[in-house]
C-alpha positions as CSV (number, residue, x, y, z in Angstrom):
1,M,-3.3,22.9,-11.8
2,A,-1.4,22.2,-8.9
3,T,1.5,19.9,-9.5
4,H,3.7,18.6,-6.7
5,H,6.8,17.6,-6.5
6,F,9.0,15.2,-4.1
7,H,12.7,14.5,-3.9
8,L,14.7,11.6,-3.3
9,K,18.4,11.4,-3.2
10,A,20.4,8.0,-3.2
11,D,23.5,6.9,-2.5
12,W,25.0,3.8,-3.9
13,P,28.6,2.7,-3.9
14,G,28.0,0.1,-7.2
15,G,27.8,-3.4,-7.6
16,R,25.0,-5.5,-6.5
17,N,25.5,-7.0,-3.5
18,A,26.2,-3.1,-2.6
19,V,24.3,-1.2,0.6
20,G,23.3,2.1,-0.5
21,N,21.2,5.0,1.0
22,I,18.2,7.2,0.8
23,D,16.5,10.0,2.0
24,A,13.5,11.7,1.0
25,G,12.7,14.4,3.6
26,N,11.0,11.4,6.3
27,L,11.9,8.6,3.9
28,K,15.8,7.6,5.4
29,T,17.1,4.7,5.2
30,E,20.0,2.2,3.7
31,I,18.3,0.7,0.8
32,S,19.4,-3.2,-0.8
33,I,18.1,-6.0,-2.7
34,P,16.3,-8.8,-0.2
35,P,17.1,-11.8,0.7
36,E,14.8,-13.3,-1.5
37,M,16.4,-12.1,-4.3
38,D,20.1,-13.7,-2.6
39,G,21.4,-10.4,-1.6
40,P,22.4,-8.9,1.6
41,G,18.5,-7.8,2.7
42,V,19.9,-4.2,4.8
43,G,17.3,-1.6,5.1
44,T,14.2,-1.6,2.9
45,N,14.3,-2.6,-0.9
46,P,12.4,-1.4,-4.4
47,D,9.3,-4.3,-3.9
48,E,8.7,-3.2,-0.1
49,M,8.8,0.5,-1.1
50,L,6.7,-0.3,-3.8
51,L,4.7,-2.5,-1.8
52,G,4.1,0.5,1.0
53,A,3.6,3.4,-1.2
54,A,0.3,1.7,-2.3
55,S,-1.3,-0.2,0.9
56,T,-0.1,3.4,2.6
57,C,-2.1,5.6,-0.9
58,Y,-5.0,3.1,-0.2
59,I,-5.6,3.1,3.6
60,I,-4.9,6.9,4.0
61,T,-7.1,7.6,0.9
62,L,-9.9,5.2,2.6
63,G,-10.1,7.1,5.7
64,A,-10.8,10.1,3.8
65,M,-13.4,8.7,2.3
66,F,-14.5,7.6,5.1
67,E,-14.4,10.8,7.3
68,R,-16.0,12.6,4.2
69,A,-18.7,10.2,4.9
70,D,-18.7,10.4,8.1
71,L,-18.8,7.0,9.1
72,P,-19.1,5.5,12.9
73,I,-15.6,3.8,12.4
74,D,-14.3,2.0,15.4
75,Y,-10.8,0.1,13.8
76,M,-9.2,0.0,10.8
77,D,-6.4,-1.5,9.9
78,L,-4.8,-3.0,6.9
79,Q,-2.3,-6.0,5.8
80,S,-1.2,-6.3,2.3
81,T,1.1,-8.6,-0.1
82,G,3.6,-7.8,-3.3
83,V,3.6,-11.3,-5.4
84,V,6.9,-11.0,-7.5
85,D,7.2,-13.5,-10.0
86,V,10.1,-14.7,-10.8
87,T,10.6,-16.8,-14.7
88,K,13.7,-17.5,-16.6
89,G,15.7,-14.6,-14.5
90,V,13.1,-12.0,-15.3
91,F,11.6,-10.4,-12.0
92,T,8.2,-8.8,-12.3
93,Y,6.1,-7.4,-9.6
94,Q,2.7,-9.4,-10.3
95,K,0.2,-8.7,-7.3
96,I,-0.8,-6.3,-4.7
97,I,-3.7,-8.0,-2.6
98,H,-5.2,-5.1,0.5
99,K,-7.1,-7.2,3.3
100,P,-8.6,-4.1,5.4
101,T,-10.4,-4.5,8.3
102,V,-12.6,-1.9,9.0
103,I,-14.7,-2.9,12.2
104,M,-17.6,-0.3,12.7
105,K,-19.3,1.4,15.6
106,A,-22.3,-1.2,16.9
107,S,-24.8,2.0,16.6
108,A,-23.9,2.1,12.7
109,T,-26.7,1.2,10.3
110,E,-26.9,-1.3,7.5
111,Q,-26.8,1.4,5.1
112,Q,-23.8,2.3,6.9
113,L,-22.0,-0.5,6.5
114,T,-23.5,-1.0,2.1
115,K,-21.5,2.0,2.0
116,A,-17.9,1.2,3.9
117,K,-18.5,-1.6,1.9
118,Q,-19.1,0.7,-1.0
119,L,-15.9,3.2,-0.3
120,T,-13.4,-0.2,0.3
121,E,-13.4,-1.1,-3.4
122,K,-13.9,2.9,-4.1
123,A,-10.7,3.8,-2.3
124,E,-8.2,1.3,-4.4
125,Q,-9.6,2.7,-8.0
126,S,-9.2,5.9,-6.1
127,C,-5.5,5.9,-4.6
128,M,-2.9,7.8,-6.7
129,I,-0.7,4.8,-6.4
130,S,-3.0,2.2,-7.6
131,R,-3.7,4.4,-10.6
132,A,-0.1,4.7,-11.5
133,I,0.8,1.4,-11.4
134,K,-2.4,0.2,-12.9
135,G,-2.8,-2.1,-16.6
136,N,1.4,-3.1,-14.6
137,V,0.7,-4.8,-11.5
138,E,-2.7,-6.3,-10.2
139,L,-4.3,-5.0,-7.8
140,E,-6.5,-7.7,-5.3
141,L,-8.8,-6.7,-2.3
142,Q,-9.4,-9.1,0.3
143,A,-11.8,-6.7,2.3
144,N,-13.8,-7.9,5.8
145,V,-15.9,-4.6,6.5
146,D,-18.8,-5.6,9.3
147,I,-20.0,-3.6,12.6
148,Q,-18.7,-4.5,15.5
149,S,-20.4,-6.4,18.4
150,K,-22.8,-4.9,21.0
């Protein structure tokens, strides 16, 4: 069994409306509470970071699956939305909605299109971050998978 360790150092000067810093190797940025939650909105925040982790994990997993299946992909992108519920002052990360767009090359067959649609669904269950938050944050997929017009 292989294990991987990732490290992050955070500096926080204290107080709810402070601005801190994180350093996780390639990820170095300021952090604060977002303006939607009455914070200063400097740098990023945990809500964006969770959305970013889930989204990048999904799109990278999907790309790897397409590559292993040798599918003729022309274009792929992803838009994701995080939904945070606030009830009685309690903030709950309720849902992440992934909206991938996958356009296959015009030479793609119907069988390849079907496989791409299946993998688009499977990537959500296979992604490490999706598995980590499963049962706590609802994951919704609104995929658009099609073949390029000739």
